[in-house]
N, C-alpha and C positions, 0 to 999 in steps of 0.2 A: 504493499500501500503505500502510495505517495505523500509525503507530508503537505500542510496545504501551501508553504511558501513555495516549493516546487511544482504544484499545480498552478499556484498564481504565476509563477516566471513562465510556465508551458502555456498559458494563457493568453499572456502578455506577447509572447513571440510570436503565438498564432494570429494576433490581431494586427501585427506590424506589419506580418506577412500579406495578409489578408489586403490591408490597405496598399501596401506597394503592389499588388495584383491589379485592385482596383483603380489604381493610379494611372497603371502602366494602360488599362483598358482604356479610360476614359481619355487619355491621350493620345491612343490609336484612333479612338472613334473621332474624335475633335478633327482629327487630322484626314481622316477620309470621308467624313459627312460631308459633303455637299449642300450649301445652302440653296432651297428652292427659291424660286423667279419670286415667289409671295413674300417670303422672309426677307429677300434682300431689299423689296420695294417696300417693306417696313421699315426695315434699320434706315433706308436711306431717309424717308420721311422723318423718321423720328430725329435723324441728325439733321437735315434741315429746319425743323420746327426748334430745335434747339439755337443754331446759328438766326434764326430768325427773332426769338425771344430774346437773347443776347444784343442783336441791333436793336430791336426797340427799348431796350431798357438804357443801351450807351446813347441813342440819342434821346432819350428822356433825360438822359444826365447833362447830356451838352445843350440843350435848352434851358437848362434851370441857372 
């Protein structure tokens, strides 16, 4: 029978291993997944919106 500390060490090691595998999988998935045109369109819209809002804020500051 293993001691509680040995079991704890084994569980922690398993968690580290699983986290590494998960990180590798997510990195690989992110590299191989292509964005759909709809997602690209939504991202472009969001970027344009942020730029427009920033411009409006700067214009208000300039007028003040």
